[in-house]
VEXLUMZA-563774 format. One record per residue: residue in one letter; chain; x negated, y negated, z negated of N, C-alpha, C, O in turn. Coordinates in pm, whole numbers, plus 50000, padded with zeros to 5 digits. Layout:
N
node aa: a	ch: A	neast: X	nnorth: Y	nup: Z	caeast: X	canorth: Y	caup: Z	ceast: X	cnorth: Y	cup: Z	oeast: X	onorth: Y	oup: Z;
...
This chain:
110
node aa: m	ch: A	neast: 37463	nnorth: 04664	nup: 69612	caeast: 37609	canorth: 04638	caup: 69592	ceast: 37649	cnorth: 04504	cup: 69580	oeast: 37585	onorth: 04426	oup: 69510;
node aa: r	ch: A	neast: 37768	nnorth: 04464	nup: 69652	caeast: 37807	canorth: 04328	caup: 69664	ceast: 37904	cnorth: 04305	cup: 69572	oeast: 37970	onorth: 04395	oup: 69520;
node aa: e	ch: A	neast: 37920	nnorth: 04160	nup: 69543	caeast: 38008	canorth: 04119	caup: 69426	ceast: 38143	cnorth: 04127	cup: 69502	oeast: 38159	onorth: 04125	oup: 69624;
node aa: r	ch: A	neast: 38236	nnorth: 04137	nup: 69405	caeast: 38385	canorth: 04149	caup: 69443	ceast: 38466	cnorth: 04055	cup: 69328	oeast: 38483	onorth: 04095	oup: 69213;
node aa: n	ch: A	neast: 38509	nnorth: 03940	nup: 69373	caeast: 38580	canorth: 03864	caup: 69280	ceast: 38723	cnorth: 03826	cup: 69331	oeast: 38761	onorth: 03709	oup: 69326;
node aa: d	ch: A	neast: 38788	nnorth: 03909	nup: 69372	caeast: 38924	canorth: 03864	caup: 69426	ceast: 39050	cnorth: 03906	cup: 69342	oeast: 39161	onorth: 03927	oup: 69391;
node aa: g	ch: A	neast: 39016	nnorth: 03915	nup: 69208	caeast: 39117	canorth: 03934	caup: 69100	ceast: 39177	cnorth: 04058	cup: 69104	oeast: 39280	onorth: 04073	oup: 69038;
node aa: a	ch: A	neast: 39122	nnorth: 04176	nup: 69188	caeast: 39178	canorth: 04297	caup: 69186	ceast: 39151	cnorth: 04365	cup: 69044	oeast: 39044	onorth: 04357	oup: 68984;
node aa: r	ch: A	neast: 39255	nnorth: 04426	nup: 69002	caeast: 39234	canorth: 04521	caup: 68865	ceast: 39303	cnorth: 04654	cup: 68901	oeast: 39400	onorth: 04674	oup: 68975;
node aa: l	ch: A	neast: 39218	nnorth: 04750	nup: 68820	caeast: 39295	canorth: 04893	caup: 68826	ceast: 39302	cnorth: 04927	cup: 68688	oeast: 39224	onorth: 04877	oup: 68608;
node aa: d	ch: A	neast: 39398	nnorth: 05015	nup: 68652	caeast: 39431	canorth: 05059	caup: 68531	ceast: 39412	cnorth: 05210	cup: 68537	oeast: 39391	onorth: 05268	oup: 68644;
node aa: a	ch: A	neast: 39420	nnorth: 05282	nup: 68399	caeast: 39418	canorth: 05428	caup: 68389	ceast: 39520	cnorth: 05496	cup: 68496	oeast: 39486	onorth: 05597	oup: 68559;
node aa: a	ch: A	neast: 39634	nnorth: 05442	nup: 68512	caeast: 39741	canorth: 05523	caup: 68561	ceast: 39715	cnorth: 05520	cup: 68712	oeast: 39753	onorth: 05617	oup: 68777;
node aa: e	ch: A	neast: 39652	nnorth: 05413	nup: 68775	caeast: 39621	canorth: 05409	caup: 68910	ceast: 39500	cnorth: 05500	cup: 68943	oeast: 39501	onorth: 05561	oup: 69050;
node aa: i	ch: A	neast: 39404	nnorth: 05510	nup: 68866	caeast: 39293	canorth: 05595	caup: 68893	ceast: 39300	cnorth: 05740	cup: 68833	oeast: 39221	onorth: 05829	oup: 68865;
node aa: g	ch: A	neast: 39391	nnorth: 05755	nup: 68754	caeast: 39414	canorth: 05905	caup: 68695	ceast: 39316	cnorth: 05951	cup: 68583	oeast: 39299	onorth: 06067	oup: 68546;
node aa: a	ch: A	neast: 39247	nnorth: 05824	nup: 68527	caeast: 39155	canorth: 05872	caup: 68408	ceast: 39152	cnorth: 05746	cup: 68341	oeast: 39189	onorth: 05641	oup: 68395;
node aa: e	ch: A	neast: 39105	nnorth: 05754	nup: 68210	caeast: 39075	canorth: 05651	caup: 68127	ceast: 38954	cnorth: 05560	cup: 68170	oeast: 38846	onorth: 05614	oup: 68196;
node aa: l	ch: A	neast: 38967	nnorth: 05441	nup: 68176	caeast: 38870	canorth: 05346	caup: 68196	ceast: 38754	cnorth: 05351	cup: 68091	oeast: 38784	onorth: 05374	oup: 67974;
node aa: g	ch: A	neast: 38636	nnorth: 05332	nup: 68122	caeast: 38515	canorth: 05342	caup: 68022	ceast: 38551	cnorth: 05218	cup: 67939	oeast: 38608	onorth: 05118	oup: 67982;
node aa: a	ch: A	neast: 38506	nnorth: 05241	nup: 67812	caeast: 38505	canorth: 05120	caup: 67699	ceast: 38450	cnorth: 04996	cup: 67764	oeast: 38510	onorth: 04888	oup: 67760;
node aa: r	ch: A	neast: 38332	nnorth: 05015	nup: 67824	caeast: 38228	canorth: 04891	caup: 67865	ceast: 38250	cnorth: 04868	cup: 68012	oeast: 38264	onorth: 04756	oup: 68060;
node aa: a	ch: A	neast: 38252	nnorth: 04987	nup: 68085	caeast: 38257	canorth: 04978	caup: 68226	ceast: 38308	cnorth: 05109	cup: 68302	oeast: 38318	onorth: 05211	oup: 68235;
node aa: t	ch: A	neast: 38338	nnorth: 05112	nup: 68425	caeast: 38390	canorth: 05239	caup: 68505	ceast: 38317	cnorth: 05232	cup: 68648	oeast: 38328	onorth: 05136	oup: 68725;
node aa: l	ch: A	neast: 38250	nnorth: 05337	nup: 68670	caeast: 38201	canorth: 05367	caup: 68803	ceast: 38296	cnorth: 05429	cup: 68876	oeast: 38314	onorth: 05547	oup: 68845;
node aa: l	ch: A	neast: 38364	nnorth: 05385	nup: 68967	caeast: 38484	canorth: 05439	caup: 69047	ceast: 38433	cnorth: 05492	cup: 69183	oeast: 38390	onorth: 05412	oup: 69266;
node aa: q	ch: A	neast: 38437	nnorth: 05618	nup: 69206	caeast: 38393	canorth: 05657	caup: 69324	ceast: 38501	cnorth: 05718	cup: 69426	oeast: 38568	onorth: 05814	oup: 69387;
node aa: f	ch: A	neast: 38518	nnorth: 05674	nup: 69538	caeast: 38609	canorth: 05733	caup: 69627	ceast: 38536	cnorth: 05828	cup: 69739	oeast: 38456	onorth: 05780	oup: 69819;
node aa: s	ch: A	neast: 38569	nnorth: 05966	nup: 69736	caeast: 38500	canorth: 06053	caup: 69799	ceast: 38596	cnorth: 06135	cup: 69882	oeast: 38717	onorth: 06127	oup: 69862;
node aa: s	ch: A	neast: 38540	nnorth: 06221	nup: 69986	caeast: 38617	canorth: 06305	caup: 70059	ceast: 38556	cnorth: 06459	cup: 70068	oeast: 38436	onorth: 06483	oup: 70054;
node aa: a	ch: A	neast: 38637	nnorth: 06543	nup: 70090	caeast: 38596	canorth: 06689	caup: 70085	ceast: 38461	cnorth: 06725	cup: 70126	oeast: 38377	onorth: 06776	oup: 70053;
node aa: f	ch: A	neast: 38446	nnorth: 06691	nup: 70262	caeast: 38326	canorth: 06737	caup: 70324	ceast: 38219	cnorth: 06629	cup: 70349	oeast: 38147	onorth: 06626	oup: 70449;
node aa: c	ch: A	neast: 38216	nnorth: 06534	nup: 70239	caeast: 38123	canorth: 06424	caup: 70245	ceast: 37992	cnorth: 06459	cup: 70174	oeast: 37983	onorth: 06460	oup: 70051;
node aa: q	ch: A	neast: 37886	nnorth: 06489	nup: 70258	caeast: 37750	canorth: 06533	caup: 70187	ceast: 37675	cnorth: 06404	cup: 70097	oeast: 37604	onorth: 06422	oup: 69998;
node aa: p	ch: A	neast: 37709	nnorth: 06281	nup: 70151	caeast: 37652	canorth: 06163	caup: 70060	ceast: 37739	cnorth: 06159	cup: 69940	oeast: 37688	onorth: 06102	oup: 69842;
node aa: c	ch: A	neast: 37848	nnorth: 06201	nup: 69927	caeast: 37939	canorth: 06190	caup: 69832	ceast: 37888	cnorth: 06279	cup: 69711	oeast: 37881	onorth: 06232	oup: 69597;
node aa: r	ch: A	neast: 37852	nnorth: 06409	nup: 69739	caeast: 37795	canorth: 06481	caup: 69622	ceast: 37665	cnorth: 06438	cup: 69578	oeast: 37637	onorth: 06478	oup: 69465;
node aa: a	ch: A	neast: 37580	nnorth: 06369	nup: 69636	caeast: 37448	canorth: 06294	caup: 69591	ceast: 37499	cnorth: 06176	cup: 69498	oeast: 37444	onorth: 06148	oup: 69392;
node aa: t	ch: A	neast: 37614	nnorth: 06108	nup: 69551	caeast: 37643	canorth: 05986	caup: 69486	ceast: 37705	cnorth: 06029	cup: 69334	oeast: 37683	onorth: 05969	oup: 69229;
node aa: r	ch: A	neast: 37791	nnorth: 06151	nup: 69349	caeast: 37845	canorth: 06189	caup: 69238	ceast: 37732	cnorth: 06217	cup: 69123	oeast: 37749	onorth: 06178	oup: 69007;
node aa: r	ch: A	neast: 37616	nnorth: 06286	nup: 69165	caeast: 37529	canorth: 06314	caup: 69081	ceast: 37452	cnorth: 06181	cup: 69014	oeast: 37410	onorth: 06180	oup: 68898;
node aa: t	ch: A	neast: 37441	nnorth: 06081	nup: 69101	caeast: 37367	canorth: 05956	caup: 69054	ceast: 37461	cnorth: 05895	cup: 68948	oeast: 37416	onorth: 05863	oup: 68838;
node aa: l	ch: A	neast: 37593	nnorth: 05880	nup: 68981	caeast: 37690	canorth: 05807	caup: 68898	ceast: 37711	cnorth: 05881	cup: 68760	oeast: 37731	onorth: 05819	oup: 68655;
node aa: a	ch: A	neast: 37704	nnorth: 06006	nup: 68768	caeast: 37718	canorth: 06086	caup: 68634	ceast: 37612	cnorth: 06044	cup: 68573	oeast: 37632	onorth: 05994	oup: 68463;
node aa: e	ch: A	neast: 37482	nnorth: 06049	nup: 68617	caeast: 37355	canorth: 06054	caup: 68549	ceast: 37359	cnorth: 05894	cup: 68480	oeast: 37330	onorth: 05877	oup: 68362;
node aa: v	ch: A	neast: 37392	nnorth: 05804	nup: 68554	caeast: 37399	canorth: 05669	caup: 68506	ceast: 37483	cnorth: 05646	cup: 68397	oeast: 37448	onorth: 05587	oup: 68295;
node aa: a	ch: A	neast: 37605	nnorth: 05698	nup: 68421	caeast: 37718	canorth: 05693	caup: 68318	ceast: 37679	cnorth: 05760	cup: 68190	oeast: 37720	onorth: 05724	oup: 68080;
node aa: g	ch: A	neast: 37592	nnorth: 05867	nup: 68211	caeast: 37555	canorth: 05940	caup: 68074	ceast: 37436	cnorth: 05860	cup: 68016	oeast: 37404	onorth: 05887	oup: 67900;
node aa: m	ch: A	neast: 37371	nnorth: 05773	nup: 68077	caeast: 37246	canorth: 05690	caup: 68014	ceast: 37314	cnorth: 05559	cup: 67944	oeast: 37247	onorth: 05503	oup: 67857;
node aa: v	ch: A	neast: 37422	nnorth: 05516	nup: 67971	caeast: 37479	canorth: 05393	caup: 67924	ceast: 37608	cnorth: 05420	cup: 67839	oeast: 37701	onorth: 05482	oup: 67892;
node aa: a	ch: A	neast: 37616	nnorth: 05384	nup: 67731	caeast: 37732	canorth: 05424	caup: 67634	ceast: 37832	cnorth: 05330	cup: 67686	oeast: 37810	onorth: 05219	oup: 67734;
node aa: g	ch: A	neast: 37965	nnorth: 05402	nup: 67668	caeast: 38086	canorth: 05341	caup: 67705	ceast: 38114	cnorth: 05319	cup: 67862	oeast: 38205	onorth: 05251	oup: 67910;
node aa: v	ch: A	neast: 38026	nnorth: 05385	nup: 67925	caeast: 38043	canorth: 05388	caup: 68082	ceast: 38109	cnorth: 05517	cup: 68116	oeast: 38078	onorth: 05624	oup: 68064;
node aa: a	ch: A	neast: 38215	nnorth: 05500	nup: 68218	caeast: 38291	canorth: 05618	caup: 68268	ceast: 38265	cnorth: 05645	cup: 68398	oeast: 38248	onorth: 05548	oup: 68471;
node aa: h	ch: A	neast: 38257	nnorth: 05766	nup: 68449	caeast: 38233	canorth: 05792	caup: 68602	ceast: 38382	cnorth: 05876	cup: 68641	oeast: 38432	onorth: 05977	oup: 68590;
node aa: v	ch: A	neast: 38424	nnorth: 05797	nup: 68743	caeast: 38573	canorth: 05853	caup: 68782	ceast: 38553	cnorth: 05862	cup: 68924	oeast: 38511	onorth: 05769	oup: 68992;
node aa: e	ch: A	neast: 38596	nnorth: 06015	nup: 68982	caeast: 38581	canorth: 06037	caup: 69123	ceast: 38730	cnorth: 06065	cup: 69168	oeast: 38801	onorth: 06149	oup: 69112;
node aa: i	ch: A	neast: 38768	nnorth: 05990	nup: 69268	caeast: 38895	canorth: 05991	caup: 69341	ceast: 38870	cnorth: 06051	cup: 69491	oeast: 38785	onorth: 06013	oup: 69571;
node aa: d	ch: A	neast: 38967	nnorth: 06154	nup: 69508	caeast: 38954	canorth: 06208	caup: 69641	ceast: 39060	cnorth: 06109	cup: 69743	oeast: 39183	onorth: 06103	oup: 69733;
node aa: a	ch: A	neast: 38986	nnorth: 06045	nup: 69829	caeast: 39032	canorth: 05936	caup: 69912	ceast: 39160	cnorth: 05984	cup: 69987	oeast: 39260	onorth: 05912	oup: 69995;
node aa: e	ch: A	neast: 39152	nnorth: 06106	nup: 70040	caeast: 39265	canorth: 06171	caup: 70110	ceast: 39384	cnorth: 06156	cup: 70029	oeast: 39484	onorth: 06100	oup: 70073;
node aa: d	ch: A	neast: 39377	nnorth: 06207	nup: 69903	caeast: 39500	canorth: 06220	caup: 69810	ceast: 39544	cnorth: 06094	cup: 69772	oeast: 39660	onorth: 06086	oup: 69731;
node aa: h	ch: A	neast: 39475	nnorth: 05993	nup: 69777	caeast: 39509	canorth: 05861	caup: 69718	ceast: 39509	cnorth: 05746	cup: 69835	oeast: 39444	onorth: 05642	oup: 69825;
node aa: l	ch: A	neast: 39583	nnorth: 05774	nup: 69937	caeast: 39564	canorth: 05687	caup: 70067	ceast: 39628	cnorth: 05526	cup: 70042	oeast: 39581	onorth: 05424	oup: 70091;
node aa: a	ch: A	neast: 39746	nnorth: 05534	nup: 69955	caeast: 39781	canorth: 05389	caup: 69937	ceast: 39688	cnorth: 05309	cup: 69843	oeast: 39682	onorth: 05188	oup: 69864;
node aa: l	ch: A	neast: 39616	nnorth: 05357	nup: 69745	caeast: 39510	canorth: 05303	caup: 69675	ceast: 39390	cnorth: 05266	cup: 69784	oeast: 39341	onorth: 05155	oup: 69800;
node aa: v	ch: A	neast: 39360	nnorth: 05374	nup: 69845	caeast: 39243	canorth: 05341	caup: 69947	ceast: 39284	cnorth: 05221	cup: 70050	oeast: 39199	onorth: 05139	oup: 70087;
node aa: r	ch: A	neast: 39404	nnorth: 05216	nup: 70088	caeast: 39449	canorth: 05097	caup: 70181	ceast: 39449	cnorth: 04976	cup: 70106	oeast: 39401	onorth: 04873	oup: 70153;
node aa: r	ch: A	neast: 39500	nnorth: 04979	nup: 69990	caeast: 39501	canorth: 04864	caup: 69920	ceast: 39377	cnorth: 04790	cup: 69879	oeast: 39368	onorth: 04667	oup: 69883;
node aa: l	ch: A	neast: 39280	nnorth: 04873	nup: 69840	caeast: 39121	canorth: 04836	caup: 69814	ceast: 39061	cnorth: 04836	cup: 69928	oeast: 38941	onorth: 04812	oup: 69916;
node aa: e	ch: A	neast: 39101	nnorth: 04856	nup: 70054	caeast: 39034	canorth: 04844	caup: 70179	ceast: 38900	cnorth: 04937	cup: 70192	oeast: 38800	onorth: 04905	oup: 70255;
node aa: v	ch: A	neast: 38916	nnorth: 05045	nup: 70129	caeast: 38813	canorth: 05144	caup: 70146	ceast: 38810	cnorth: 05210	cup: 70286	oeast: 38904	onorth: 05279	oup: 70326;
node aa: e	ch: A	neast: 38698	nnorth: 05187	nup: 70358	caeast: 38684	canorth: 05216	caup: 70474	ceast: 38603	cnorth: 05339	cup: 70512	oeast: 38607	onorth: 05395	oup: 70621;
node aa: r	ch: A	neast: 38526	nnorth: 05375	nup: 70404	caeast: 38432	canorth: 05527	caup: 70419	ceast: 38412	cnorth: 05559	cup: 70289	oeast: 38433	onorth: 05486	oup: 70192;
node aa: t	ch: A	neast: 38360	nnorth: 05699	nup: 70287	caeast: 38317	canorth: 05762	caup: 70186	ceast: 38167	cnorth: 05774	cup: 70175	oeast: 38104	onorth: 05758	oup: 70279;
node aa: p	ch: A	neast: 38101	nnorth: 05799	nup: 70063	caeast: 38156	canorth: 05725	caup: 69933	ceast: 38156	cnorth: 05586	cup: 69940	oeast: 38066	onorth: 05521	oup: 69995;
node aa: t	ch: A	neast: 38264	nnorth: 05533	nup: 69879	caeast: 38263	canorth: 05404	caup: 69835	ceast: 38272	cnorth: 05387	cup: 69667	oeast: 38343	onorth: 05453	oup: 69591;
node aa: v	ch: A	neast: 38193	nnorth: 05298	nup: 69638	caeast: 38174	canorth: 05303	caup: 69470	ceast: 38236	cnorth: 05160	cup: 69426	oeast: 38203	onorth: 05064	oup: 69497;
node aa: l	ch: A	neast: 38315	nnorth: 05138	nup: 69326	caeast: 38366	canorth: 05021	caup: 69267	ceast: 38312	cnorth: 05020	cup: 69133	oeast: 38315	onorth: 05124	oup: 69068;
node aa: v	ch: A	neast: 38261	nnorth: 04910	nup: 69083	caeast: 38224	canorth: 04905	caup: 68920	ceast: 38334	cnorth: 04812	cup: 68881	oeast: 38359	onorth: 04703	oup: 68933;
node aa: l	ch: A	neast: 38395	nnorth: 04868	nup: 68786	caeast: 38492	canorth: 04813	caup: 68707	ceast: 38453	cnorth: 04750	cup: 68565	oeast: 38379	onorth: 04816	oup: 68491;
node aa: d	ch: A	neast: 38496	nnorth: 04634	nup: 68526	caeast: 38460	canorth: 04610	caup: 68397	ceast: 38546	cnorth: 04664	cup: 68295	oeast: 38628	onorth: 04747	oup: 68333;
node aa: a	ch: A	neast: 38544	nnorth: 04634	nup: 68176	caeast: 38625	canorth: 04711	caup: 68069	ceast: 38777	cnorth: 04700	cup: 68075	oeast: 38853	onorth: 04782	oup: 68024;
node aa: d	ch: A	neast: 38817	nnorth: 04578	nup: 68151	caeast: 38959	canorth: 04543	caup: 68183	ceast: 38999	cnorth: 04590	cup: 68319	oeast: 39111	onorth: 04564	oup: 68362;
node aa: g	ch: A	neast: 38915	nnorth: 04657	nup: 68385	caeast: 38961	canorth: 04717	caup: 68510	ceast: 38936	cnorth: 04616	cup: 68637	oeast: 38983	onorth: 04637	oup: 68749;
node aa: a	ch: A	neast: 38859	nnorth: 04512	nup: 68603	caeast: 38854	canorth: 04432	caup: 68723	ceast: 38720	cnorth: 04483	cup: 68804	oeast: 38622	onorth: 04538	oup: 68753;
node aa: i	ch: A	neast: 38737	nnorth: 04456	nup: 68927	caeast: 38627	canorth: 04497	caup: 69023	ceast: 38537	cnorth: 04389	cup: 69028	oeast: 38567	onorth: 04275	oup: 69060;
node aa: v	ch: A	neast: 38401	nnorth: 04437	nup: 68986	caeast: 38296	canorth: 04336	caup: 68977	ceast: 38202	cnorth: 04367	cup: 69079	oeast: 38129	onorth: 04272	oup: 69108;
node aa: r	ch: A	neast: 38182	nnorth: 04476	nup: 69143	caeast: 38088	canorth: 04505	caup: 69237	ceast: 38138	cnorth: 04614	cup: 69330	oeast: 38230	onorth: 04683	oup: 69285;
node aa: r	ch: A	neast: 38095	nnorth: 04642	nup: 69451	caeast: 38144	canorth: 04728	caup: 69553	ceast: 38038	cnorth: 04764	cup: 69633	oeast: 37952	onorth: 04679	oup: 69659;
node aa: a	ch: A	neast: 38027	nnorth: 04887	nup: 69681	caeast: 37931	canorth: 04936	caup: 69784	ceast: 37987	cnorth: 05059	cup: 69857	oeast: 38052	onorth: 05148	oup: 69802;
node aa: a	ch: A	neast: 37954	nnorth: 05053	nup: 69988	caeast: 37988	canorth: 05166	caup: 70060	ceast: 37863	cnorth: 05246	cup: 70117	oeast: 37762	onorth: 05198	oup: 70169;
node aa: g	ch: A	neast: 37890	nnorth: 05361	nup: 70098	caeast: 37754	canorth: 05459	caup: 70136	ceast: 37697	cnorth: 05496	cup: 70021	oeast: 37746	onorth: 05454	oup: 69916;
node aa: q	ch: A	neast: 37593	nnorth: 05574	nup: 70018	caeast: 37527	canorth: 05627	caup: 69894	ceast: 37441	cnorth: 05515	cup: 69844	oeast: 37352	onorth: 05461	oup: 69910;
node aa: p	ch: A	neast: 37482	nnorth: 05482	nup: 69701	caeast: 37394	canorth: 05388	caup: 69622	ceast: 37254	cnorth: 05426	cup: 69575	oeast: 37236	onorth: 05544	oup: 69547;
node aa: r	ch: A	neast: 37160	nnorth: 05345	nup: 69563	caeast: 37049	canorth: 05391	caup: 69490	ceast: 37082	cnorth: 05384	cup: 69334	oeast: 37165	onorth: 05306	oup: 69287;
node aa: k	ch: A	neast: 37011	nnorth: 05468	nup: 69264	caeast: 37029	canorth: 05459	caup: 69122	ceast: 36993	cnorth: 05317	cup: 69062	oeast: 37068	onorth: 05259	oup: 68982;
node aa: a	ch: A	neast: 36890	nnorth: 05273	nup: 69101	caeast: 36857	canorth: 05132	caup: 69044	ceast: 36963	cnorth: 05034	cup: 69089	oeast: 36979	onorth: 04938	oup: 69014;
node aa: d	ch: A	neast: 37026	nnorth: 05038	nup: 69179	caeast: 37130	canorth: 04945	caup: 69235	ceast: 37251	cnorth: 04958	cup: 69150	oeast: 37317	onorth: 04861	oup: 69115;
node aa: v	ch: A	neast: 37280	nnorth: 05088	nup: 69117	caeast: 37397	canorth: 05092	caup: 69024	ceast: 37361	cnorth: 05047	cup: 68881	oeast: 37445	onorth: 04992	oup: 68810;
node aa: i	ch: A	neast: 37240	nnorth: 05071	nup: 68840	caeast: 37199	canorth: 05008	caup: 68695	ceast: 37226	cnorth: 04869	cup: 68708	oeast: 37291	onorth: 04809	oup: 68621;
node aa: a	ch: A	neast: 37172	nnorth: 04802	nup: 68829	caeast: 37183	canorth: 04645	caup: 68825	ceast: 37321	cnorth: 04610	cup: 68828	oeast: 37361	onorth: 04514	oup: 68762;
node aa: a	ch: A	neast: 37399	nnorth: 04680	nup: 68900	caeast: 37552	canorth: 04650	caup: 68919	ceast: 37630	cnorth: 04649	cup: 68786	oeast: 37724	onorth: 04573	oup: 68762;
node aa: l	ch: A	neast: 37574	nnorth: 04756	nup: 68689	caeast: 37630	canorth: 04756	caup: 68571	ceast: 37617	cnorth: 04654	cup: 68482	oeast: 37691	onorth: 04642	oup: 68385;
node aa: g	ch: A	neast: 37514	nnorth: 04570	nup: 68513	caeast: 37482	canorth: 04441	caup: 68427	ceast: 37582	cnorth: 04347	cup: 68430	oeast: 37607	onorth: 04282	oup: 68329;
node aa: a	ch: A	neast: 37655	nnorth: 04328	nup: 68555	caeast: 37762	canorth: 04251	caup: 68578	ceast: 37880	cnorth: 04288	cup: 68502	oeast: 37957	onorth: 04200	oup: 68461;
node aa: a	ch: A	neast: 37901	nnorth: 04417	nup: 68479	caeast: 38036	canorth: 04448	caup: 68429	ceast: 38023	cnorth: 04489	cup: 68287	oeast: 38127	onorth: 04478	oup: 68223;
node aa: v	ch: A	neast: 37915	nnorth: 04536	nup: 68221	caeast: 37901	canorth: 04586	caup: 68090	ceast: 37900	cnorth: 04476	cup: 67990	oeast: 37814	onorth: 04388	oup: 68000;
node aa: r	ch: A	neast: 37999	nnorth: 04471	nup: 67880	caeast: 38002	canorth: 04388	caup: 67792	ceast: 37957	cnorth: 04442	cup: 67660	oeast: 37986	onorth: 04557	oup: 67627;
node aa: d	ch: A	neast: 37889	nnorth: 04367	nup: 67584	caeast: 37833	canorth: 04408	caup: 67457	ceast: 37944	cnorth: 04396	cup: 67358	oeast: 37924	onorth: 04425	oup: 67240;
């Protein structure tokens, strides 16, 4: 997952769900995307392991304005948000569980 420090922030209204108290794993998916299904399982598992971390999945086709604003070019794309909704990490394609856990280290606040 690569670092993203362009000042972009997202809030609950934009993503259609509450942000996690410590971090949010935001997944952009599409209906027939096989890697999206595997990514959903991985992110849900990691979110369940770390208190205060939420997993939110967004259908890219239903949120084209947000997809364009965030320059999401393929699915799955995963954004790791800190507690304030700032994007701290980004990955396109199916991430490995270890990479997701490592990326949370940059976002989670104690």
